[in-house]
Gaussian input, Z-matrix of N, CA and C with variables (Angstrom, degrees):
# hf/3-21g

backbone

0 1
 N
 C     1     B1
 C     2     B2     1     A1
 N     3     B3     2     A2     1     D1
 C     4     B4     3     A3     2     D2
 C     5     B5     4     A4     3     D3
 N     6     B6     5     A5     4     D4
 C     7     B7     6     A6     5     D5
 C     8     B8     7     A7     6     D6
 N     9     B9     8     A8     7     D7
 C    10    B10     9     A9     8     D8
 C    11    B11    10    A10     9     D9
 N    12    B12    11    A11    10    D10
 C    13    B13    12    A12    11    D11
 C    14    B14    13    A13    12    D12
 N    15    B15    14    A14    13    D13
 C    16    B16    15    A15    14    D14
 C    17    B17    16    A16    15    D15
 N    18    B18    17    A17    16    D16
 C    19    B19    18    A18    17    D17
 C    20    B20    19    A19    18    D18
 N    21    B21    20    A20    19    D19
 C    22    B22    21    A21    20    D20
 C    23    B23    22    A22    21    D21
 N    24    B24    23    A23    22    D22
 C    25    B25    24    A24    23    D23
 C    26    B26    25    A25    24    D24
 N    27    B27    26    A26    25    D25
 C    28    B28    27    A27    26    D26
 C    29    B29    28    A28    27    D27
 N    30    B30    29    A29    28    D28
 C    31    B31    30    A30    29    D29
 C    32    B32    31    A31    30    D30
 N    33    B33    32    A32    31    D31
 C    34    B34    33    A33    32    D32
 C    35    B35    34    A34    33    D33
 N    36    B36    35    A35    34    D34
 C    37    B37    36    A36    35    D35
 C    38    B38    37    A37    36    D36
 N    39    B39    38    A38    37    D37
 C    40    B40    39    A39    38    D38
 C    41    B41    40    A40    39    D39
 N    42    B42    41    A41    40    D40
 C    43    B43    42    A42    41    D41
 C    44    B44    43    A43    42    D42
 N    45    B45    44    A44    43    D43
 C    46    B46    45    A45    44    D44
 C    47    B47    46    A46    45    D45
 N    48    B48    47    A47    46    D46
 C    49    B49    48    A48    47    D47
 C    50    B50    49    A49    48    D48
 N    51    B51    50    A50    49    D49
 C    52    B52    51    A51    50    D50
 C    53    B53    52    A52    51    D51
 N    54    B54    53    A53    52    D52
 C    55    B55    54    A54    53    D53
 C    56    B56    55    A55    54    D54
 N    57    B57    56    A56    55    D55
 C    58    B58    57    A57    56    D56
 C    59    B59    58    A58    57    D57
 N    60    B60    59    A59    58    D58
 C    61    B61    60    A60    59    D59
 C    62    B62    61    A61    60    D60
 N    63    B63    62    A62    61    D61
 C    64    B64    63    A63    62    D62
 C    65    B65    64    A64    63    D63
 N    66    B66    65    A65    64    D64
 C    67    B67    66    A66    65    D65
 C    68    B68    67    A67    66    D66
 N    69    B69    68    A68    67    D67
 C    70    B70    69    A69    68    D68
 C    71    B71    70    A70    69    D69
 N    72    B72    71    A71    70    D70
 C    73    B73    72    A72    71    D71
 C    74    B74    73    A73    72    D72
 N    75    B75    74    A74    73    D73
 C    76    B76    75    A75    74    D74
 C    77    B77    76    A76    75    D75
 N    78    B78    77    A77    76    D76
 C    79    B79    78    A78    77    D77
 C    80    B80    79    A79    78    D78
 N    81    B81    80    A80    79    D79
 C    82    B82    81    A81    80    D80
 C    83    B83    82    A82    81    D81
 N    84    B84    83    A83    82    D82
 C    85    B85    84    A84    83    D83
 C    86    B86    85    A85    84    D84
 N    87    B87    86    A86    85    D85
 C    88    B88    87    A87    86    D86
 C    89    B89    88    A88    87    D87
 N    90    B90    89    A89    88    D88
 C    91    B91    90    A90    89    D89
 C    92    B92    91    A91    90    D90
 N    93    B93    92    A92    91    D91
 C    94    B94    93    A93    92    D92
 C    95    B95    94    A94    93    D93
 N    96    B96    95    A95    94    D94
 C    97    B97    96    A96    95    D95
 C    98    B98    97    A97    96    D96
 N    99    B99    98    A98    97    D97
 C   100   B100    99    A99    98    D98
 C   101   B101   100   A100    99    D99
 N   102   B102   101   A101   100   D100
 C   103   B103   102   A102   101   D101
 C   104   B104   103   A103   102   D102
 N   105   B105   104   A104   103   D103
 C   106   B106   105   A105   104   D104
 C   107   B107   106   A106   105   D105
 N   108   B108   107   A107   106   D106
 C   109   B109   108   A108   107   D107
 C   110   B110   109   A109   108   D108
 N   111   B111   110   A110   109   D109
 C   112   B112   111   A111   110   D110
 C   113   B113   112   A112   111   D111
 N   114   B114   113   A113   112   D112
 C   115   B115   114   A114   113   D113
 C   116   B116   115   A115   114   D114
 N   117   B117   116   A116   115   D115
 C   118   B118   117   A117   116   D116
 C   119   B119   118   A118   117   D117
 N   120   B120   119   A119   118   D118
 C   121   B121   120   A120   119   D119
 C   122   B122   121   A121   120   D120
 N   123   B123   122   A122   121   D121
 C   124   B124   123   A123   122   D122
 C   125   B125   124   A124   123   D123
 N   126   B126   125   A125   124   D124
 C   127   B127   126   A126   125   D125
 C   128   B128   127   A127   126   D126
 N   129   B129   128   A128   127   D127
 C   130   B130   129   A129   128   D128
 C   131   B131   130   A130   129   D129
 N   132   B132   131   A131   130   D130
 C   133   B133   132   A132   131   D131
 C   134   B134   133   A133   132   D132
 N   135   B135   134   A134   133   D133
 C   136   B136   135   A135   134   D134
 C   137   B137   136   A136   135   D135
 N   138   B138   137   A137   136   D136
 C   139   B139   138   A138   137   D137
 C   140   B140   139   A139   138   D138
 N   141   B141   140   A140   139   D139
 C   142   B142   141   A141   140   D140
 C   143   B143   142   A142   141   D141
 N   144   B144   143   A143   142   D142
 C   145   B145   144   A144   143   D143
 C   146   B146   145   A145   144   D144
 N   147   B147   146   A146   145   D145
 C   148   B148   147   A147   146   D146
 C   149   B149   148   A148   147   D147
 N   150   B150   149   A149   148   D148
 C   151   B151   150   A150   149   D149
 C   152   B152   151   A151   150   D150
 N   153   B153   152   A152   151   D151
 C   154   B154   153   A153   152   D152
 C   155   B155   154   A154   153   D153
 N   156   B156   155   A155   154   D154
 C   157   B157   156   A156   155   D155
 C   158   B158   157   A157   156   D156
 N   159   B159   158   A158   157   D157
 C   160   B160   159   A159   158   D158
 C   161   B161   160   A160   159   D159
 N   162   B162   161   A161   160   D160
 C   163   B163   162   A162   161   D161
 C   164   B164   163   A163   162   D162
 N   165   B165   164   A164   163   D163
 C   166   B166   165   A165   164   D164
 C   167   B167   166   A166   165   D165
 N   168   B168   167   A167   166   D166
 C   169   B169   168   A168   167   D167
 C   170   B170   169   A169   168   D168
 N   171   B171   170   A170   169   D169
 C   172   B172   171   A171   170   D170
 C   173   B173   172   A172   171   D171
 N   174   B174   173   A173   172   D172
 C   175   B175   174   A174   173   D173
 C   176   B176   175   A175   174   D174
 N   177   B177   176   A176   175   D175
 C   178   B178   177   A177   176   D176
 C   179   B179   178   A178   177   D177
 N   180   B180   179   A179   178   D178
 C   181   B181   180   A180   179   D179
 C   182   B182   181   A181   180   D180
 N   183   B183   182   A182   181   D181
 C   184   B184   183   A183   182   D182
 C   185   B185   184   A184   183   D183
 N   186   B186   185   A185   184   D184
 C   187   B187   186   A186   185   D185
 C   188   B188   187   A187   186   D186
 N   189   B189   188   A188   187   D187
 C   190   B190   189   A189   188   D188
 C   191   B191   190   A190   189   D189
 N   192   B192   191   A191   190   D190
 C   193   B193   192   A192   191   D191
 C   194   B194   193   A193   192   D192
 N   195   B195   194   A194   193   D193
 C   196   B196   195   A195   194   D194
 C   197   B197   196   A196   195   D195
 N   198   B198   197   A197   196   D196
 C   199   B199   198   A198   197   D197
 C   200   B200   199   A199   198   D198
 N   201   B201   200   A200   199   D199
 C   202   B202   201   A201   200   D200
 C   203   B203   202   A202   201   D201
 N   204   B204   203   A203   202   D202
 C   205   B205   204   A204   203   D203
 C   206   B206   205   A205   204   D204
 N   207   B207   206   A206   205   D205
 C   208   B208   207   A207   206   D206
 C   209   B209   208   A208   207   D207
 N   210   B210   209   A209   208   D208
 C   211   B211   210   A210   209   D209
 C   212   B212   211   A211   210   D210
 N   213   B213   212   A212   211   D211
 C   214   B214   213   A213   212   D212
 C   215   B215   214   A214   213   D213
 N   216   B216   215   A215   214   D214
 C   217   B217   216   A216   215   D215
 C   218   B218   217   A217   216   D216
 N   219   B219   218   A218   217   D217
 C   220   B220   219   A219   218   D218
 C   221   B221   220   A220   219   D219
 N   222   B222   221   A221   220   D220
 C   223   B223   222   A222   221   D221
 C   224   B224   223   A223   222   D222
 N   225   B225   224   A224   223   D223
 C   226   B226   225   A225   224   D224
 C   227   B227   226   A226   225   D225
 N   228   B228   227   A227   226   D226
 C   229   B229   228   A228   227   D227
 C   230   B230   229   A229   228   D228
 N   231   B231   230   A230   229   D229
 C   232   B232   231   A231   230   D230
 C   233   B233   232   A232   231   D231
 N   234   B234   233   A233   232   D232
 C   235   B235   234   A234   233   D233
 C   236   B236   235   A235   234   D234
 N   237   B237   236   A236   235   D235
 C   238   B238   237   A237   236   D236
 C   239   B239   238   A238   237   D237
 N   240   B240   239   A239   238   D238
 C   241   B241   240   A240   239   D239
 C   242   B242   241   A241   240   D240
 N   243   B243   242   A242   241   D241
 C   244   B244   243   A243   242   D242
 C   245   B245   244   A244   243   D243
 N   246   B246   245   A245   244   D244
 C   247   B247   246   A246   245   D245
 C   248   B248   247   A247   246   D246
 N   249   B249   248   A248   247   D247
 C   250   B250   249   A249   248   D248
 C   251   B251   250   A250   249   D249
 N   252   B252   251   A251   250   D250
 C   253   B253   252   A252   251   D251
 C   254   B254   253   A253   252   D252
 N   255   B255   254   A254   253   D253
 C   256   B256   255   A255   254   D254
 C   257   B257   256   A256   255   D255
 N   258   B258   257   A257   256   D256
 C   259   B259   258   A258   257   D257
 C   260   B260   259   A259   258   D258
 N   261   B261   260   A260   259   D259
 C   262   B262   261   A261   260   D260
 C   263   B263   262   A262   261   D261
 N   264   B264   263   A263   262   D262
 C   265   B265   264   A264   263   D263
 C   266   B266   265   A265   264   D264
 N   267   B267   266   A266   265   D265
 C   268   B268   267   A267   266   D266
 C   269   B269   268   A268   267   D267
 N   270   B270   269   A269   268   D268
 C   271   B271   270   A270   269   D269
 C   272   B272   271   A271   270   D270
 N   273   B273   272   A272   271   D271
 C   274   B274   273   A273   272   D272
 C   275   B275   274   A274   273   D273
 N   276   B276   275   A275   274   D274
 C   277   B277   276   A276   275   D275
 C   278   B278   277   A277   276   D276
 N   279   B279   278   A278   277   D277
 C   280   B280   279   A279   278   D278
 C   281   B281   280   A280   279   D279
 N   282   B282   281   A281   280   D280
 C   283   B283   282   A282   281   D281
 C   284   B284   283   A283   282   D282
 N   285   B285   284   A284   283   D283
 C   286   B286   285   A285   284   D284
 C   287   B287   286   A286   285   D285
 N   288   B288   287   A287   286   D286
 C   289   B289   288   A288   287   D287
 C   290   B290   289   A289   288   D288
 N   291   B291   290   A290   289   D289
 C   292   B292   291   A291   290   D290
 C   293   B293   292   A292   291   D291
 N   294   B294   293   A293   292   D292
 C   295   B295   294   A294   293   D293
 C   296   B296   295   A295   294   D294
 N   297   B297   296   A296   295   D295
 C   298   B298   297   A297   296   D296
 C   299   B299   298   A298   297   D297
 N   300   B300   299   A299   298   D298
 C   301   B301   300   A300   299   D299
 C   302   B302   301   A301   300   D300
 N   303   B303   302   A302   301   D301
 C   304   B304   303   A303   302   D302
 C   305   B305   304   A304   303   D303
 N   306   B306   305   A305   304   D304
 C   307   B307   306   A306   305   D305
 C   308   B308   307   A307   306   D306
 N   309   B309   308   A308   307   D307
 C   310   B310   309   A309   308   D308
 C   311   B311   310   A310   309   D309
 N   312   B312   311   A311   310   D310
 C   313   B313   312   A312   311   D311
 C   314   B314   313   A313   312   D312
 N   315   B315   314   A314   313   D313
 C   316   B316   315   A315   314   D314
 C   317   B317   316   A316   315   D315

   B1=1.4421
   B2=1.5253
   B3=1.3100
   B4=1.4520
   B5=1.5236
   B6=1.3082
   B7=1.4529
   B8=1.5284
   B9=1.3157
   B10=1.4676
   B11=1.5229
   B12=1.3256
   B13=1.4649
   B14=1.5268
   B15=1.3276
   B16=1.4659
   B17=1.5175
   B18=1.3273
   B19=1.4602
   B20=1.5213
   B21=1.3354
   B22=1.4613
   B23=1.5193
   B24=1.3213
   B25=1.4586
   B26=1.5077
   B27=1.3319
   B28=1.4612
   B29=1.5190
   B30=1.3194
   B31=1.4675
   B32=1.5303
   B33=1.3287
   B34=1.4659
   B35=1.5267
   B36=1.3242
   B37=1.4674
   B38=1.5308
   B39=1.3237
   B40=1.4557
   B41=1.5192
   B42=1.3354
   B43=1.4645
   B44=1.5265
   B45=1.3381
   B46=1.4655
   B47=1.5238
   B48=1.3218
   B49=1.4627
   B50=1.5271
   B51=1.3316
   B52=1.4732
   B53=1.5262
   B54=1.3228
   B55=1.4666
   B56=1.5203
   B57=1.3224
   B58=1.4668
   B59=1.5306
   B60=1.3145
   B61=1.4616
   B62=1.5295
   B63=1.3278
   B64=1.4618
   B65=1.5301
   B66=1.3271
   B67=1.4642
   B68=1.5273
   B69=1.3181
   B70=1.4703
   B71=1.5258
   B72=1.3305
   B73=1.4646
   B74=1.5212
   B75=1.3368
   B76=1.4624
   B77=1.5254
   B78=1.3369
   B79=1.4616
   B80=1.5267
   B81=1.3274
   B82=1.4574
   B83=1.5273
   B84=1.3153
   B85=1.4583
   B86=1.5222
   B87=1.3394
   B88=1.4500
   B89=1.5240
   B90=1.3261
   B91=1.4610
   B92=1.5191
   B93=1.3196
   B94=1.4612
   B95=1.5181
   B96=1.3388
   B97=1.4565
   B98=1.5254
   B99=1.3196
   B100=1.4635
   B101=1.5270
   B102=1.3273
   B103=1.4615
   B104=1.5210
   B105=1.3299
   B106=1.4638
   B107=1.5251
   B108=1.3027
   B109=1.4696
   B110=1.5213
   B111=1.3171
   B112=1.4578
   B113=1.5262
   B114=1.3413
   B115=1.4694
   B116=1.5313
   B117=1.3126
   B118=1.4697
   B119=1.5255
   B120=1.3248
   B121=1.4647
   B122=1.5275
   B123=1.3236
   B124=1.4640
   B125=1.5232
   B126=1.3155
   B127=1.4663
   B128=1.5240
   B129=1.3300
   B130=1.4599
   B131=1.5273
   B132=1.3273
   B133=1.4641
   B134=1.5276
   B135=1.3190
   B136=1.4660
   B137=1.5287
   B138=1.3245
   B139=1.4663
   B140=1.5301
   B141=1.3153
   B142=1.4619
   B143=1.5319
   B144=1.3459
   B145=1.4633
   B146=1.5237
   B147=1.3262
   B148=1.4625
   B149=1.5341
   B150=1.3339
   B151=1.4519
   B152=1.5089
   B153=1.3267
   B154=1.4691
   B155=1.5217
   B156=1.3012
   B157=1.4651
   B158=1.5240
   B159=1.3372
   B160=1.4581
   B161=1.5211
   B162=1.3148
   B163=1.4507
   B164=1.5157
   B165=1.3190
   B166=1.4460
   B167=1.5226
   B168=1.2888
   B169=1.4501
   B170=1.5257
   B171=1.3193
   B172=1.4608
   B173=1.5250
   B174=1.3121
   B175=1.4553
   B176=1.5293
   B177=1.3283
   B178=1.4629
   B179=1.5182
   B180=1.3399
   B181=1.4500
   B182=1.5275
   B183=1.3236
   B184=1.4641
   B185=1.5228
   B186=1.3122
   B187=1.4719
   B188=1.5267
   B189=1.3240
   B190=1.4629
   B191=1.5245
   B192=1.3420
   B193=1.4653
   B194=1.5220
   B195=1.3301
   B196=1.4598
   B197=1.5135
   B198=1.3139
   B199=1.4585
   B200=1.5247
   B201=1.3254
   B202=1.4747
   B203=1.5188
   B204=1.3234
   B205=1.4597
   B206=1.5271
   B207=1.3093
   B208=1.4606
   B209=1.5261
   B210=1.3201
   B211=1.4648
   B212=1.5216
   B213=1.3424
   B214=1.4656
   B215=1.5269
   B216=1.3231
   B217=1.4604
   B218=1.5250
   B219=1.3337
   B220=1.4648
   B221=1.5269
   B222=1.3210
   B223=1.4667
   B224=1.5268
   B225=1.3302
   B226=1.4755
   B227=1.5232
   B228=1.3251
   B229=1.4667
   B230=1.5253
   B231=1.3323
   B232=1.4677
   B233=1.5245
   B234=1.3259
   B235=1.4650
   B236=1.5217
   B237=1.3257
   B238=1.4635
   B239=1.5307
   B240=1.3297
   B241=1.4609
   B242=1.5200
   B243=1.3212
   B244=1.4673
   B245=1.5155
   B246=1.3130
   B247=1.4547
   B248=1.5200
   B249=1.3317
   B250=1.4683
   B251=1.5163
   B252=1.2945
   B253=1.4560
   B254=1.5184
   B255=1.3052
   B256=1.4650
   B257=1.5066
   B258=1.3112
   B259=1.4570
   B260=1.5188
   B261=1.2803
   B262=1.4496
   B263=1.5243
   B264=1.2967
   B265=1.4597
   B266=1.5257
   B267=1.3188
   B268=1.4569
   B269=1.5263
   B270=1.2893
   B271=1.4642
   B272=1.5225
   B273=1.3429
   B274=1.4571
   B275=1.5292
   B276=1.3492
   B277=1.4590
   B278=1.5153
   B279=1.3247
   B280=1.4589
   B281=1.5308
   B282=1.3266
   B283=1.4621
   B284=1.5147
   B285=1.3242
   B286=1.4571
   B287=1.5124
   B288=1.3167
   B289=1.4516
   B290=1.5102
   B291=1.3030
   B292=1.4533
   B293=1.5181
   B294=1.2996
   B295=1.4641
   B296=1.5118
   B297=1.3093
   B298=1.4517
   B299=1.5231
   B300=1.3144
   B301=1.4550
   B302=1.5174
   B303=1.3396
   B304=1.4489
   B305=1.5258
   B306=1.3171
   B307=1.4543
   B308=1.5214
   B309=1.3129
   B310=1.4487
   B311=1.5216
   B312=1.3471
   B313=1.4556
   B314=1.5190
   B315=1.3291
   B316=1.4515
   B317=1.4345
   A1=109.44
   A2=116.82
   A3=121.52
   A4=110.71
   A5=114.55
   A6=120.66
   A7=110.22
   A8=116.58
   A9=121.07
   A10=111.74
   A11=116.87
   A12=121.35
   A13=108.47
   A14=115.46
   A15=120.69
   A16=108.61
   A17=115.15
   A18=121.77
   A19=107.12
   A20=115.93
   A21=122.60
   A22=107.14
   A23=116.19
   A24=119.38
   A25=110.66
   A26=115.09
   A27=121.59
   A28=109.13
   A29=115.03
   A30=119.91
   A31=112.39
   A32=117.58
   A33=120.48
   A34=113.54
   A35=118.46
   A36=122.24
   A37=110.56
   A38=116.34
   A39=121.28
   A40=113.73
   A41=117.33
   A42=119.99
   A43=110.12
   A44=116.70
   A45=120.28
   A46=109.50
   A47=116.57
   A48=121.10
   A49=110.75
   A50=117.09
   A51=120.76
   A52=111.78
   A53=116.51
   A54=119.87
   A55=110.51
   A56=116.65
   A57=120.03
   A58=110.77
   A59=116.78
   A60=120.91
   A61=110.52
   A62=117.07
   A63=121.28
   A64=110.60
   A65=116.75
   A66=120.32
   A67=111.00
   A68=116.73
   A69=120.88
   A70=110.69
   A71=116.62
   A72=120.53
   A73=112.08
   A74=116.84
   A75=121.48
   A76=112.14
   A77=116.33
   A78=122.31
   A79=112.22
   A80=115.80
   A81=121.58
   A82=107.53
   A83=115.70
   A84=119.32
   A85=109.76
   A86=115.89
   A87=120.91
   A88=109.14
   A89=114.46
   A90=120.76
   A91=107.61
   A92=116.50
   A93=121.51
   A94=108.91
   A95=115.07
   A96=121.73
   A97=108.18
   A98=116.72
   A99=122.10
   A100=107.12
   A101=116.40
   A102=119.67
   A103=112.85
   A104=117.53
   A105=119.81
   A106=111.94
   A107=117.04
   A108=121.03
   A109=113.16
   A110=116.60
   A111=121.42
   A112=109.40
   A113=117.49
   A114=120.36
   A115=113.35
   A116=117.36
   A117=120.36
   A118=110.23
   A119=116.97
   A120=121.39
   A121=110.30
   A122=116.54
   A123=121.06
   A124=110.46
   A125=116.80
   A126=121.31
   A127=111.62
   A128=116.82
   A129=120.70
   A130=110.32
   A131=117.29
   A132=121.25
   A133=109.92
   A134=117.19
   A135=120.36
   A136=111.19
   A137=116.56
   A138=120.27
   A139=112.29
   A140=117.07
   A141=121.34
   A142=112.70
   A143=116.43
   A144=120.90
   A145=112.70
   A146=116.16
   A147=121.81
   A148=112.17
   A149=116.23
   A150=121.86
   A151=115.00
   A152=117.36
   A153=120.95
   A154=110.25
   A155=114.55
   A156=121.44
   A157=108.73
   A158=116.73
   A159=122.11
   A160=109.35
   A161=115.26
   A162=120.50
   A163=109.38
   A164=117.93
   A165=125.27
   A166=111.09
   A167=113.18
   A168=121.14
   A169=105.68
   A170=116.04
   A171=120.83
   A172=107.85
   A173=115.39
   A174=121.18
   A175=107.15
   A176=115.01
   A177=121.39
   A178=105.54
   A179=114.23
   A180=122.26
   A181=106.58
   A182=120.90
   A183=120.22
   A184=112.70
   A185=117.29
   A186=121.07
   A187=109.49
   A188=116.03
   A189=122.04
   A190=108.80
   A191=115.47
   A192=120.83
   A193=109.28
   A194=116.09
   A195=121.34
   A196=109.57
   A197=115.69
   A198=123.21
   A199=112.22
   A200=117.30
   A201=117.87
   A202=110.79
   A203=115.61
   A204=119.42
   A205=106.80
   A206=116.56
   A207=119.22
   A208=110.96
   A209=117.14
   A210=120.67
   A211=110.37
   A212=117.57
   A213=121.13
   A214=110.77
   A215=115.80
   A216=120.41
   A217=110.61
   A218=117.11
   A219=120.04
   A220=111.15
   A221=116.97
   A222=120.41
   A223=110.40
   A224=116.52
   A225=120.18
   A226=110.52
   A227=117.40
   A228=120.41
   A229=110.52
   A230=115.94
   A231=120.60
   A232=111.10
   A233=116.79
   A234=121.75
   A235=111.34
   A236=116.26
   A237=120.91
   A238=112.51
   A239=116.53
   A240=120.24
   A241=113.86
   A242=117.42
   A243=121.00
   A244=107.90
   A245=114.91
   A246=121.64
   A247=110.43
   A248=114.97
   A249=118.21
   A250=111.27
   A251=115.51
   A252=122.41
   A253=106.33
   A254=115.38
   A255=119.54
   A256=108.86
   A257=115.74
   A258=121.32
   A259=108.39
   A260=115.86
   A261=119.78
   A262=107.94
   A263=115.57
   A264=120.46
   A265=109.78
   A266=114.90
   A267=120.53
   A268=107.82
   A269=116.08
   A270=119.90
   A271=112.02
   A272=117.21
   A273=119.60
   A274=112.02
   A275=117.68
   A276=121.30
   A277=114.76
   A278=117.32
   A279=120.22
   A280=109.70
   A281=115.75
   A282=120.15
   A283=109.23
   A284=115.96
   A285=121.72
   A286=107.35
   A287=115.44
   A288=120.04
   A289=108.81
   A290=114.74
   A291=119.49
   A292=108.13
   A293=115.93
   A294=120.89
   A295=108.43
   A296=114.77
   A297=121.09
   A298=108.86
   A299=115.94
   A300=119.78
   A301=109.74
   A302=117.43
   A303=120.34
   A304=111.08
   A305=115.26
   A306=121.78
   A307=107.66
   A308=116.24
   A309=121.05
   A310=108.53
   A311=118.46
   A312=120.60
   A313=111.12
   A314=115.48
   A315=120.69
   A316=110.87
   D1=139.37
   D2=-179.04
   D3=-70.95
   D4=148.62
   D5=177.77
   D6=-70.50
   D7=155.86
   D8=176.08
   D9=-74.02
   D10=-13.01
   D11=-179.01
   D12=-126.65
   D13=126.01
   D14=175.33
   D15=-126.51
   D16=139.49
   D17=176.97
   D18=-117.40
   D19=127.18
   D20=177.57
   D21=-114.24
   D22=125.67
   D23=-179.54
   D24=-174.04
   D25=-156.85
   D26=178.93
   D27=-128.90
   D28=156.74
   D29=-179.44
   D30=-67.53
   D31=-26.00
   D32=-176.76
   D33=-89.26
   D34=-6.07
   D35=-176.75
   D36=-83.46
   D37=120.84
   D38=-179.73
   D39=-63.15
   D40=-36.90
   D41=179.68
   D42=-68.88
   D43=-40.39
   D44=175.70
   D45=-59.56
   D46=-45.10
   D47=179.21
   D48=-59.12
   D49=-44.40
   D50=-178.76
   D51=-62.40
   D52=-42.23
   D53=179.42
   D54=-65.69
   D55=-44.00
   D56=179.29
   D57=-64.18
   D58=-41.09
   D59=178.82
   D60=-63.47
   D61=-42.09
   D62=178.60
   D63=-61.15
   D64=-48.24
   D65=-179.63
   D66=-63.03
   D67=-42.37
   D68=179.41
   D69=-63.71
   D70=-49.01
   D71=-179.34
   D72=-66.36
   D73=-25.43
   D74=178.35
   D75=-87.03
   D76=-1.53
   D77=179.64
   D78=62.25
   D79=37.09
   D80=176.15
   D81=-100.39
   D82=125.04
   D83=179.11
   D84=-72.56
   D85=137.54
   D86=179.09
   D87=-153.00
   D88=163.25
   D89=174.18
   D90=-109.72
   D91=136.63
   D92=177.51
   D93=-108.76
   D94=134.38
   D95=178.28
   D96=-124.48
   D97=113.86
   D98=177.31
   D99=-82.12
   D100=112.09
   D101=-174.40
   D102=-71.51
   D103=-11.55
   D104=176.25
   D105=-86.63
   D106=-16.69
   D107=-178.96
   D108=-112.06
   D109=-15.46
   D110=-176.03
   D111=-120.23
   D112=101.31
   D113=-177.59
   D114=-59.16
   D115=-34.49
   D116=179.05
   D117=-65.73
   D118=-42.82
   D119=177.86
   D120=-64.77
   D121=-41.74
   D122=178.21
   D123=-59.32
   D124=-47.89
   D125=179.45
   D126=-63.19
   D127=-36.83
   D128=178.52
   D129=-63.51
   D130=-45.59
   D131=178.80
   D132=-60.25
   D133=-44.38
   D134=178.36
   D135=-61.11
   D136=-42.47
   D137=-177.72
   D138=-67.15
   D139=-28.50
   D140=-178.56
   D141=-87.98
   D142=-7.45
   D143=-174.19
   D144=-130.49
   D145=36.62
   D146=176.54
   D147=51.21
   D148=42.15
   D149=177.11
   D150=81.35
   D151=3.89
   D152=179.86
   D153=-96.47
   D154=148.32
   D155=178.69
   D156=-93.32
   D157=79.06
   D158=-178.17
   D159=-104.19
   D160=129.12
   D161=-179.74
   D162=-154.88
   D163=160.63
   D164=-0.30
   D165=-71.20
   D166=146.73
   D167=174.04
   D168=-115.59
   D169=128.50
   D170=-178.78
   D171=-118.00
   D172=131.86
   D173=176.69
   D174=-113.67
   D175=119.25
   D176=175.77
   D177=-112.01
   D178=110.02
   D179=-168.83
   D180=53.97
   D181=-109.37
   D182=179.85
   D183=-110.67
   D184=5.09
   D185=179.32
   D186=-85.88
   D187=124.59
   D188=-179.14
   D189=-102.53
   D190=128.54
   D191=179.58
   D192=-129.22
   D193=134.06
   D194=175.50
   D195=-104.00
   D196=128.43
   D197=-179.49
   D198=46.00
   D199=54.25
   D200=-179.77
   D201=-69.77
   D202=147.73
   D203=170.26
   D204=-73.13
   D205=165.81
   D206=178.42
   D207=-64.59
   D208=-33.64
   D209=177.05
   D210=-65.93
   D211=-44.23
   D212=177.93
   D213=-62.17
   D214=-41.37
   D215=179.25
   D216=-63.07
   D217=-46.85
   D218=-179.39
   D219=-64.55
   D220=-37.05
   D221=177.26
   D222=-61.83
   D223=-42.84
   D224=178.30
   D225=-64.39
   D226=-41.38
   D227=178.02
   D228=-61.79
   D229=-44.77
   D230=179.65
   D231=-63.85
   D232=-43.52
   D233=-179.23
   D234=-58.70
   D235=-37.57
   D236=-177.87
   D237=-93.82
   D238=6.43
   D239=176.39
   D240=68.20
   D241=26.76
   D242=179.67
   D243=-87.62
   D244=118.50
   D245=-175.90
   D246=-110.41
   D247=153.39
   D248=175.49
   D249=-60.97
   D250=150.46
   D251=175.84
   D252=-119.20
   D253=128.69
   D254=179.41
   D255=-112.34
   D256=136.65
   D257=175.66
   D258=-97.56
   D259=142.91
   D260=172.92
   D261=-146.58
   D262=158.01
   D263=-177.05
   D264=-100.17
   D265=134.45
   D266=174.18
   D267=-82.61
   D268=171.12
   D269=179.88
   D270=-62.69
   D271=-27.47
   D272=-179.34
   D273=-83.94
   D274=5.09
   D275=176.23
   D276=88.71
   D277=-7.96
   D278=179.23
   D279=-76.35
   D280=145.53
   D281=176.57
   D282=-89.29
   D283=139.09
   D284=174.30
   D285=-127.57
   D286=156.49
   D287=177.63
   D288=-119.16
   D289=147.49
   D290=176.18
   D291=-142.18
   D292=150.68
   D293=176.92
   D294=-74.05
   D295=149.13
   D296=178.18
   D297=-126.33
   D298=171.34
   D299=177.47
   D300=-67.69
   D301=154.21
   D302=179.40
   D303=-61.19
   D304=150.65
   D305=179.93
   D306=-101.08
   D307=133.63
   D308=178.78
   D309=-94.29
   D310=133.69
   D311=-179.56
   D312=-57.91
   D313=141.13
   D314=-178.11
   D315=-92.09

């Protein structure tokens, strides 16, 4: 099943890196699509931006955002009820996930 959050961008883009780092550090699950390596992702970005290659593009559920600030991104996550997921290890070595409180942008 696809994640509720998708990030479309490039590995060399600093803004893409910042958004991915924020989501990772906030323990929010997301899918990353490198538009330079994934032709389908590239075409999707073009189709959503009137033929322009604008990135990073973040999709939260069905809301499409271009170059969102971290505050805008967190607001979209909160609006859609997307909460951080934290992994922790049980004594038997199995990983479990639990929901955590929302993270406020720093």
